[in-house]
C-alpha positions as CSV (number, residue, x, y, z in Angstrom):
1,M,8.2,20.2,121.1
2,A,8.0,23.7,119.5
3,D,11.7,24.2,120.1
4,S,12.6,20.8,118.6
5,L,10.7,21.7,115.4
6,A,12.4,25.1,115.1
7,T,15.6,23.7,113.7
8,P,14.4,22.0,110.6
9,L,12.0,24.9,109.8
10,S,14.7,27.5,110.2
11,V,16.7,26.1,107.4
12,L,14.0,26.9,104.8
13,D,15.8,30.0,103.6
14,T,15.6,31.5,100.2
15,A,18.6,29.6,98.8
16,L,17.1,26.3,99.8
17,I,13.7,27.1,98.3
18,L,15.4,28.1,95.1
19,R,17.5,25.0,95.1
20,S,14.4,22.8,95.6
21,A,12.6,24.6,92.8
22,M,15.6,24.1,90.5
23,I,15.7,20.4,91.3
24,L,12.0,20.0,90.5
25,A,12.3,22.0,87.3
26,S,15.3,20.0,86.2
27,A,13.5,16.8,87.0
28,Y,10.5,18.0,84.9
29,I,12.6,19.0,81.9
30,L,14.7,15.8,82.1
31,S,11.5,13.7,82.3
32,R,9.9,15.4,79.3
33,A,13.1,15.3,77.3
34,A,13.6,11.6,78.0
35,T,10.0,10.8,77.2
36,A,10.2,12.6,73.8
37,L,13.6,11.0,72.9
38,L,12.4,7.5,73.8
39,S,9.1,8.0,72.0
40,R,11.0,9.1,68.8
41,I,13.4,6.1,69.1
42,S,10.5,3.7,69.5
43,E,8.8,4.9,66.3
44,R,12.0,4.4,64.4
45,A,12.7,1.0,65.9
46,Y,9.3,-0.3,64.7
47,G,9.6,-3.9,65.9
48,Y,10.6,-2.8,69.4
49,R,8.2,0.1,69.7
50,I,6.3,-1.2,72.8
51,T,9.4,-2.6,74.4
52,I,11.1,0.7,74.3
53,K,8.0,2.6,75.5
54,M,8.0,0.3,78.6
55,I,11.1,2.1,79.8
56,I,9.4,5.5,79.8
57,P,7.2,5.3,83.0
58,L,10.1,3.5,84.9
59,L,12.5,6.3,83.9
60,K,10.0,9.0,84.9
61,F,9.4,7.5,88.4
62,S,13.2,7.2,88.9
63,I,13.8,10.8,88.0
64,Y,11.1,12.2,90.2
65,G,12.1,9.8,93.0
66,I,15.6,11.1,93.0
67,A,14.5,14.7,92.9
68,I,12.2,14.2,95.9
69,Y,15.0,12.4,97.8
70,L,17.4,15.3,97.2
71,I,14.9,17.9,98.4
72,L,13.9,15.9,101.5
73,H,17.5,15.2,102.3
74,S,18.3,19.0,102.2
75,V,15.2,20.1,104.2
76,L,14.5,17.4,106.7
77,V,17.6,17.0,108.8
78,L,15.6,15.6,111.8
79,S,16.4,14.2,115.2
80,S,14.5,11.2,116.4
81,A,11.8,13.3,118.2
82,Q,11.4,15.5,115.1
83,A,11.1,12.5,112.8
84,L,8.4,11.1,115.1
85,A,6.5,14.4,115.1
86,V,6.7,14.8,111.3
87,S,5.7,11.2,110.8
88,G,2.6,11.8,112.9
89,L,1.6,14.9,111.0
90,A,2.2,13.1,107.7
91,G,0.0,10.2,108.8
92,A,-2.8,12.5,109.9
93,A,-2.6,14.3,106.5
94,V,-2.8,11.1,104.6
95,G,-5.7,9.9,106.8
96,F,-7.8,13.0,106.4
97,G,-7.1,14.6,103.1
98,L,-4.5,12.8,100.9
99,K,-5.7,9.2,100.9
100,D,-6.9,9.4,97.3
101,L,-3.6,11.0,96.2
102,V,-1.6,8.3,98.0
103,A,-3.8,5.6,96.4
104,E,-3.2,7.0,93.0
105,V,0.6,7.2,93.5
106,V,0.6,3.6,94.9
107,G,-1.4,2.5,91.8
108,G,1.2,4.2,89.6
109,I,4.0,2.3,91.4
110,I,2.1,-1.0,91.0
111,I,1.7,-0.3,87.3
112,V,5.5,0.2,86.9
113,L,6.4,-2.9,89.0
114,D,3.7,-5.4,88.1
115,K,3.1,-4.2,84.5
116,P,-0.6,-4.9,84.1
117,Y,-0.2,-2.7,81.0
118,Q,2.4,-0.4,79.6
119,V,2.8,2.6,77.2
120,G,1.5,1.5,73.8
121,D,-1.0,-1.1,75.0
122,K,-4.7,-1.1,74.2
123,V,-6.6,-1.4,77.5
124,R,-9.9,-0.8,79.0
125,I,-9.8,0.9,82.4
126,G,-13.2,1.2,84.0
127,E,-15.4,2.5,81.2
128,V,-12.6,4.0,79.1
129,Y,-10.9,2.1,76.2
130,G,-7.9,3.3,74.2
131,E,-4.2,3.2,73.7
132,V,-2.0,4.0,76.7
133,R,-0.1,7.3,75.9
134,D,1.4,8.0,79.2
135,I,1.7,6.5,82.8
136,G,2.1,9.2,85.4
137,L,2.3,9.3,89.1
138,R,-1.4,9.9,89.6
139,S,-3.1,8.9,86.4
140,T,-2.8,7.0,83.1
141,R,-3.6,8.9,79.9
142,L,-5.3,7.1,77.0
143,I,-6.1,8.0,73.4
144,T,-9.6,6.8,72.8
145,P,-11.0,5.6,69.4
146,D,-12.4,9.1,68.7
147,D,-8.9,10.6,69.2
148,S,-9.7,12.1,72.6
149,L,-7.2,12.2,75.5
150,A,-8.7,10.6,78.6
151,S,-7.0,10.7,82.0
152,V,-7.9,7.8,84.3
153,S,-7.0,7.5,88.0
154,N,-4.3,4.9,88.8
155,Q,-6.6,3.7,91.6
156,L,-8.6,1.8,89.0
157,V,-5.6,-0.4,88.1
158,L,-6.1,-2.4,91.2
159,R,-9.6,-3.6,90.1
160,E,-10.8,-2.5,86.7
161,V,-8.2,-3.2,84.0
162,L,-8.5,-5.3,80.8
163,N,-5.4,-5.5,78.6
164,A,-6.2,-6.3,74.9
165,N,-2.7,-7.1,73.7
166,A,-0.6,-7.8,76.8
167,G,2.5,-6.0,75.6
168,S,2.5,-7.4,72.1
169,Q,2.4,-5.2,69.0
170,E,-0.1,-7.5,67.4
171,M,-3.7,-7.7,68.8
172,M,-6.7,-9.8,68.1
173,V,-9.6,-8.0,66.6
174,V,-13.1,-9.4,66.7
175,I,-15.5,-8.3,63.9
176,D,-19.2,-9.2,64.1
177,L,-21.5,-9.1,61.1
178,Y,-25.2,-10.0,61.2
179,I,-27.1,-11.5,58.3
180,D,-30.6,-12.7,57.6
181,P,-31.1,-16.3,58.9
182,R,-32.3,-17.4,55.5
183,S,-29.1,-16.4,53.8
184,D,-26.4,-19.0,52.8
185,A,-24.3,-19.2,56.0
186,D,-21.5,-21.2,54.3
187,L,-21.1,-18.8,51.5
188,A,-21.2,-15.8,53.9
189,R,-18.6,-17.4,56.1
190,A,-16.3,-18.0,53.1
191,I,-16.7,-14.4,51.9
192,L,-16.0,-13.0,55.3
193,F,-12.9,-15.2,55.8
194,E,-11.6,-14.2,52.4
195,A,-12.1,-10.5,53.3
196,L,-10.3,-11.1,56.6
197,V,-7.2,-12.9,55.3
198,T,-6.7,-10.6,52.3
199,S,-6.8,-7.4,54.4
200,R,-3.6,-5.4,54.3
201,Y,-3.8,-4.9,58.0
202,I,-3.9,-8.7,59.0
203,R,-1.1,-10.6,60.6
204,L,-1.1,-14.3,59.6
205,S,1.2,-17.0,61.1
206,P,0.9,-20.2,63.0
207,R,0.7,-18.1,66.2
208,H,-1.7,-15.6,64.7
209,P,-4.5,-17.7,63.0
210,A,-7.7,-16.2,61.4
211,K,-11.1,-17.8,61.7
212,V,-14.8,-17.1,61.2
213,L,-17.5,-18.5,63.5
214,V,-21.2,-18.8,62.9
215,K,-23.9,-18.7,65.5
216,D,-27.7,-18.7,65.0
217,F,-30.1,-16.5,66.9
218,P,-33.9,-16.4,66.7
219,F,-34.1,-13.5,64.2
220,Y,-30.6,-13.3,62.8
221,R,-27.3,-15.1,62.2
222,R,-24.1,-13.8,63.5
223,L,-20.7,-14.2,61.7
224,R,-17.8,-13.5,64.0
225,A,-14.4,-13.0,62.4
226,K,-11.3,-13.2,64.5
227,G,-7.9,-12.1,63.3
228,Y,-4.7,-10.3,64.5
229,V,-3.9,-6.8,63.3
230,Y,-0.2,-6.4,62.6
231,D,-0.1,-3.2,64.6
232,L,-2.6,-2.4,67.3
233,R,-2.9,1.2,66.1
234,H,-4.7,-0.2,63.0
235,E,-7.3,-2.0,65.0
236,F,-10.2,0.0,63.5
237,D,-8.6,0.2,60.1
238,L,-8.8,-3.6,59.9
239,E,-12.3,-3.7,61.2
240,T,-13.5,-1.1,58.6
241,D,-11.6,-2.7,55.7
242,V,-13.0,-6.2,56.4
243,T,-16.5,-5.0,57.1
244,A,-16.8,-2.8,53.9
245,R,-15.4,-5.5,51.6
246,A,-17.5,-8.3,53.1
247,W,-20.7,-6.4,52.8
248,L,-19.9,-5.4,49.2
249,A,-19.4,-9.1,48.4
250,F,-22.6,-10.0,50.3
251,K,-24.6,-7.6,48.2
252,E,-23.3,-9.1,44.9
253,V,-24.5,-12.6,45.9
254,G,-27.8,-11.6,47.6
255,I,-26.8,-12.1,51.2
256,E,-28.8,-9.5,53.2
257,A,-28.9,-8.0,56.7
258,P,-31.7,-9.2,59.1
259,K,-35.0,-7.9,57.9
260,G,-36.1,-7.0,61.5
261,W,-33.1,-4.6,61.8
262,A,-34.0,-2.7,58.7
263,A,-37.5,-2.3,59.9
264,M,-36.3,-1.0,63.3
265,I,-33.9,1.5,61.6
266,E,-36.7,2.8,59.3
267,A,-39.0,3.2,62.3
């Protein structure tokens, strides 16, 4: 067996190592350049931003896949016995130490093929919520609402993913306001609806309606506004704009926050 493995190992000379390193470096540079170019194009072609960004992870996987194939094709010129031996070693390595890595890579492949989310989407993966910035071989990078970059293992895509916009540039935003139960609910509802539909961030159409729902609780009344932001990157701008203008109008007509909440805040 030792003699049979000597042949493939003997070809690992300096030239081959340098060639493999050049292939990996070229794949990295090409991947970064393609990502930057497509990202710039997507920002210019505004209406197709998310569609163009869908191509990025597929292109990256293809580039690295070709690079790995070229390297393996140069290094592993194996006979049947050698292929069996290497397969056994690879299987043992996966079983003992690389199972998490393999699971992450498999998760990345599933993301590209099944598309539970894509670059540009707003998603919640496990406990992390944000905009998908990049889908890599092992992890997905998200920009969170506080502008932090979070890296989430692709293993979680198999069980803990919630997609907020499903590939669309528009996204529903839910805004909850709470008022005193003795306040005029109809007037409050009308004010909140007006603030919602007149926001500069709202998208209104037959497919993107806006509404305000009212629900009573023992010590407060909840107003829930639902509307579509025209660009998911302005999710929190829409929420802030509607909330600020609604509360300003509430104050002018005497609609107040629940009394119990003010007492708890003061305490």
